C-alpha positions as CSV (number, residue, x, y, z in Angstrom):
1,X,29.5,-224.5,16.1
2,X,30.4,-225.9,19.5
3,X,29.0,-228.0,22.3
4,X,29.0,-226.9,25.9
5,X,30.3,-229.3,28.6
6,X,27.0,-228.8,30.4
7,X,25.2,-230.7,27.6
8,X,27.2,-233.9,28.4
9,X,27.2,-233.2,32.2
10,X,23.4,-232.9,32.2
11,X,23.0,-236.1,30.2
12,X,25.3,-237.9,32.7
13,X,23.4,-236.5,35.7
14,X,20.1,-237.6,34.3
15,X,21.4,-241.2,34.1
16,X,22.2,-241.6,37.7
17,X,20.6,-241.3,41.1
18,X,23.0,-240.2,43.8
19,X,21.9,-238.2,46.8
20,X,25.5,-237.7,47.7
21,X,26.2,-235.8,44.5
22,X,23.2,-233.5,45.2
23,X,24.6,-232.6,48.6
24,X,28.0,-231.6,47.3
25,X,28.9,-227.9,47.0
26,X,28.8,-226.6,43.4
27,X,32.5,-226.1,42.9
28,X,33.4,-229.6,44.3
29,X,30.6,-231.2,42.3
30,X,31.9,-229.6,39.1
31,X,35.4,-230.8,39.8
32,X,34.1,-234.3,40.3
33,X,32.1,-234.2,37.1
34,X,35.0,-232.7,35.2
35,X,37.1,-235.7,36.3
36,X,34.4,-238.2,35.1
37,X,34.2,-236.4,31.8
38,X,38.0,-236.3,31.2
39,X,38.3,-240.0,32.0
40,X,35.3,-240.8,29.7
41,X,36.9,-238.8,26.8
42,X,40.1,-240.7,27.2
43,X,38.2,-243.9,26.6
44,X,36.3,-242.7,23.5
45,X,39.3,-242.6,21.1
46,X,37.1,-243.1,18.0
47,X,35.7,-239.5,18.4
48,X,38.4,-237.1,17.3
49,X,36.1,-234.1,17.9
50,X,36.6,-234.6,21.6
51,X,40.3,-233.5,21.3
52,X,39.2,-230.0,20.1
53,X,38.1,-228.4,23.4
54,X,38.5,-225.3,25.4
55,X,38.5,-226.1,29.1
56,X,38.4,-222.4,30.2
57,X,35.3,-221.8,28.1
58,X,34.0,-225.3,29.1
59,X,33.1,-226.4,25.6
60,X,34.1,-228.6,22.7
61,X,34.9,-226.5,19.7
62,X,33.0,-228.7,17.3
63,X,29.3,-229.8,17.4
64,X,28.9,-233.2,19.0
65,X,26.1,-235.4,17.7
66,X,23.5,-236.8,20.1
67,X,25.2,-240.2,19.7
68,X,28.6,-238.8,20.8
69,X,27.0,-237.0,23.8
70,X,25.3,-240.3,24.7
71,X,28.5,-242.3,24.5
72,X,30.5,-239.8,26.6
73,X,27.7,-239.6,29.2
74,X,27.5,-243.4,29.5
75,X,31.3,-243.6,29.9
76,X,30.9,-241.0,32.7
77,X,28.4,-243.3,34.4
78,X,31.0,-246.1,34.3
79,X,33.5,-243.8,36.0
80,X,30.9,-242.9,38.6
81,X,30.2,-246.6,39.2
82,X,33.9,-247.3,39.6
83,X,34.0,-245.1,42.7
84,X,30.9,-246.7,44.1
85,X,32.2,-250.2,43.6
86,X,35.6,-249.4,45.0
87,X,33.9,-247.8,48.1
88,X,31.9,-251.0,48.8
89,X,34.9,-253.2,48.1
90,X,36.9,-251.3,50.7
91,X,34.1,-251.6,53.2
92,X,33.9,-255.3,52.6
93,X,37.6,-255.7,53.2
94,X,37.3,-253.9,56.5
95,X,34.4,-256.0,57.9
96,X,34.2,-259.6,58.9
97,X,32.1,-261.9,56.7
98,X,29.3,-261.9,59.3
99,X,29.1,-258.1,59.6
100,X,29.3,-257.7,55.9
101,X,26.3,-259.9,55.3
102,X,24.3,-258.1,58.0
103,X,24.7,-254.8,56.3
104,X,23.6,-256.3,52.9
105,X,26.6,-254.7,51.3
106,X,27.2,-257.9,49.4
107,X,23.9,-257.5,47.5
108,X,24.5,-253.8,47.0
109,X,27.9,-254.6,45.5
110,X,26.4,-257.3,43.3
111,X,23.8,-254.8,42.0
112,X,26.5,-252.3,41.3
113,X,28.6,-254.8,39.4
114,X,25.6,-255.9,37.4
115,X,24.8,-252.3,36.5
116,X,28.4,-251.8,35.5
117,X,28.4,-254.8,33.2
118,X,25.1,-253.7,31.7
119,X,26.4,-250.2,31.1
120,X,29.6,-251.4,29.7
121,X,27.7,-253.6,27.2
122,X,25.6,-250.7,26.2
123,X,28.6,-248.4,25.7
124,X,30.5,-251.1,23.8
125,X,27.5,-251.4,21.4
126,X,27.2,-247.7,21.0
127,X,30.9,-247.3,20.2
128,X,30.8,-250.1,17.7
129,X,27.8,-248.6,16.0
130,X,29.5,-245.2,16.0
131,X,32.7,-246.6,14.6
132,X,30.8,-248.3,11.7
133,X,28.8,-245.1,10.9
134,X,32.0,-243.0,10.9
135,X,33.8,-245.4,8.7
136,X,30.8,-245.7,6.3
137,X,30.7,-241.9,6.0
138,X,34.5,-241.8,5.3
139,X,34.0,-244.4,2.6
140,X,31.2,-242.4,1.0
141,X,33.3,-239.3,1.0
142,X,36.1,-241.1,-0.9
143,X,33.7,-242.1,-3.7
């Protein structure tokens, strides 16, 4: 009974489109994805199963539900978006207003921010639903 990291990583990769990630060497790509996963795990405190993991074997020692995998993968998307947004923000700061508009980075940034807000709302709803379901199960076990 365990869940390989690759289950979550593949779910994350299926949610994004990023040509840059596809061009990265495997080792560097894995390091990047590991960073996204670790940051995502730290934000999903309601799932204690995520604490039981073996980084050398690249697995969680308990079975994760589809819902738990989905939440972690979506949190990883938020981490990936953070890098994209920060990159565009830095570019905007380096360019004049005129140059910035010419490169349409403003629209790109607006799209990224809208995607981030949408993903955050989805993750928040998933975590609330997850928390209620876990608490309901705990209540039933006490009866």
